[in-house]
N, C-alpha and C positions, 0 to 999 in steps of 0.2 A: 324369476320373481325375487329369489333370494338376493341376486345381484342388485336389483333396484332398491330393496330394503336396506342393504348394507350401504349403498351409495347415498341414500337419503339420510341414514344415521350419520355418515361422515359429514354430509352437508350441514346437518343440524349442529353437530359437535364442533366442527372445525371451521366451516366457511359461513356460518350463519351471520346475517340473513342471506339466503340465496334462493334461487328459483327452484320450483318443483322439478323433479326429474323430467327432462324434456325428451322429445322424439329425437331420432338420429337420421341423418341424411344417408341415403343409400348410394347415390351417384353424385359426384362433384367434379367439375372441371373449371379451372380459373385460367383465363388466357389474357396476357398483358397486351393492351392496345396503345398505351402511351408510356414511354419512358425515354431515357436519353439514347440508349444503344439500340441500333436497328440494322438488320440486313435486308429486311423487307419493309416497305413503307417509310415513314419519317420518324426520326428521333426528335425529342424536344425535352425541355425542362418541364416535365409534367407527369401526371400519372392517371391511368385508367385501366380497368380490367373488366372483362366480361365473365360473369359467373353463370355457369349452367349447373343447376342443382335440382335433381329429381324432376326433370321435365320443365322446370321454371328457369327463366333468364332474368338476371339483374345486372345492370351496368353500375360498376363501382367507380365513381369519379369520372370526369369527362375531359381530362387533359387540359392543356394550356391554350393552344391556338384553336380558333373556332372550328376548323375543319380537319384537324389532324386525326382525331379518333375516327371520323367518318371515312377518311381516305385510307387509314390503316386497316380498318375493318374490310373495306373493299379489296385491298391488296392481299388480305388473308382469306378472302372468300367467305367472310362472315356476314350474315344477314342480321342487322340490328333492328330491322323494322318490327320484329316480333317481341322486342324488349319493351315492356311497359313500365317497369319499376327501375328507378335510379336511386342510388345511395350516394350522397355527397358527404365526404368525411369531415370536411372543415371548409372555412370560407375562402381560402387563398385561391387566387385566380389561375394558378397552374393546375387546379383540380376542378375548376368550374367553367373554364373558358369555352368548352364545346357544347354546353347545355342547350342554349337557344338554337344553335345551328342544327344540332341533332334532332331536336323537337320539330323544327320547321321543315327539315328535309324529310324525315321519316314518317311524319303524320300524313304525308301525301299518299303513302302506301297503306298505313295503318293509323287511323285517327287516334288510337290510344297509345301509340308508340311514344316512349319517354314521357308518359303523361303523369306519373306520380314520382315525386322526389322525397325520399326519407332523409331527414336532417335532425340534428339536435335542436331543441327549442330555442337555444340562445345563439344560434348561428348568425342571426342578423344584427347582433350588437355592433354599434359603431366602433371602428378601430381607428382611433384618433392619432394622426401624425402630429409632428411638432407645430405645423402651420394650422392645425385644427381641422384639416380635411379628413374624410373617412376613407380608409384604405381597405374596407371590406370588399372582397372580390366577388361576392355573390349578390349583394344588395343591388348593384346597377343592372343586373340581369332579371331581377324578380318581376318587375312590371311587364316586360316583354314576354317572359315565359308564361306568366299567368294570362296575358292577353291571347296567347296561342292556345289557351285551354289547359295548360299544365297546372298541377296542384302540388303545393308543398305540404308534406305531412310532418308536423313538428312533434318530436319525441322528447319528453321531459326526462325519461330514464330508459333503461334497457327494454327492448321489445322483441318478441319472437315473431318475425315476419312470415315464417312458414315453419313447419315442424323441423326442429333442429337447426334453424337459421336465425341467428340473433343479431340485431343491431344494438350495439352497446350503449348508444347515447353517451353523454359526458362520462368520462372515466375518472374514478377516484385516483388521486396522486399519492399513493402510499410511499413510493420511493422518490427521492429528489432528482428525477430525470428532467433536465432542462433542455429538452430536444425541440427547440424552436428558435427562430431568428427574427424576432420582432422588436429589436432594440429601438427605443424611442417612441414606440406606440403604446397607447394607454387605453384602458377600458374604464368607463364611468360605472361605478358600483355604489351601493348604499353606504359602503364604508369609505368611499372616496375613490380617487383615481388610482388604478393599479396597473402594473405591467401586463400587456397582452400576452398571456401564456396559452392562447388558443384553447379556451376552456371547453369549447364545443367539440373538440377533436373526438371522433368516433371511429369504430372499426366494425367489421363483420366477423362473426364467429360461427363456425359450423361444427356441430356435434356429430361425430362419425364413429363407427365401430373401432377405428384405429386410434381415436383420441380427438382432440380439438384442432381445428385449422383456423388460424387468425389471418385476416386480410386487412391491411392498414394502408392508408394513403401516404402519410408522412410520419405517423407515430409520434406526433407532438406530445401526446400524453405520456410517452415513454413506453417502449415495447414490453418492458417487464411489468409495468403497471397494467398495461392492456391485457397481457397474457394472464396475470393472476386474476384480474377482474373477469376474464373469460371463464375461468374455472368457477367463479362465484355465480355467474348468471346462467351458464350452460351445464353446470354439474361438474363434479370432480373427475378429472381425467387428465392425462398428460397433454401438453400442447405440442403435438408432434410435427406440425408444419406452420411456418410463418412466411407470409407472402406480402410484398409491397415495399413501401418506403419507410425507413426507420430513422431518418434525419440524424445520422451519425457522421456525415462526411467531414464536419469540421471539429469533431470531438477528439480528445486526446486518446493515445493508445490505451491508457489506463481505463478510461471510460468505456471504450469499445471492448476491452478484455473483460471488464466487470459485466457488461451486458451479455457477452458470450457465455460467461460462467453461469449467469442466472438462467439464460435460455437453455443451457445444457441441463441445469438442475430441473427445469420444467419439462424436459423430455423431448426437445426439438430434434427431429431426425431429418427434416427437409427445410431448406431455407432458399426462397426465391426472392432475394432482395434486389431492389433497383432504386431508381429515382434518387432521392436525397440520402440514401444509405451511404453511397460512395463506394468506389471500387476497392480502394485500399481497406476500408472498414469491412467490406464484404469478405475479403480474403482473411482478415484477422478473425472475423466471426467464424468463418469456416474452420480455421485452425482451433479456435477455442472450443468449438462444438465437436471436434473430431470428425468432421464431415469431409466429403470429397468434391471434386468438380462435377460429379454426376448428381450429388445430393445438395450442393450449395453453389450453383453457378451464378454468375452475374446476370440479372434479368435483362431481357431484351424484348423488343416488339415481336410478338408472336410466341414467346416462350410461355410454357403452361405447366400447371400442376394438375394431375388427375388422380383422384382417389383410387388406390389399389395399383397404380402404375408408377407414381412418382413424378419426376420433373422431366419435361421435354424442353431442353434449353434453347433450341434454335441453332442455326449454323454458326453464327458469330460468337455465341457464348458457350458452345460445346467444348 
């Protein structure tokens, strides 16, 4: 009880405004189903991960090609038909491509499979290219997904999907992390046309007895921004594990080293980075964090993080 009182006092004094002290997850496993590196299944420029948390399953992003996540799950002997909730981190098609195929195939076994998709409320904003066409990767799938009985749940802000499981919604950009590649694309806003900085980019955050675990698709909002916001919404605690894409593959050594230093300050002890993080950037982050190939391998299809056990990298990344 005293611990909760002290945490709440810290919340009010340092992190205000922030969420009330939330529950904590007791069991958590995150398994990568789509990224570039694979020794089982298929690699692709995309991202997806299965979350198993306290008896509940959530699919985080759906990969790029329509059937890769489905095939990789089968190769890993993972049954996705029991997954009813999906989280889409942002609109890009390398994270949305499998949604309709997954719903269409798995609803044959379970009518509720992949039936709910949690997204930031602004995810369907048009992303205008120079020729005026819309490059939003999720919009073309919306009608077919809804025709199949699926439902989008739009979140204006952070929401606790289950005790200790937080969907961030749009993340405040405290630090000038420009982790996106949308040059030439614009968004229509009340203030006029602005560069598409992927404003809907969202992550999942898990509050655990060991600290916070952050799962991100591309980290377009910036992994430091995301991690500090995680402490705001889920309560003050070290961010002891970061999983997913961090969009650092094209960044300078100085930017990657700054990111590593910030993550070390936040308490990161495990890093399972893949997709757009980049292999060289992952190695630099490992060094900056003072981690090892056991605690910061390059993510691959089938690699996983388990609360209380750490990272199981898979054969090719071990």
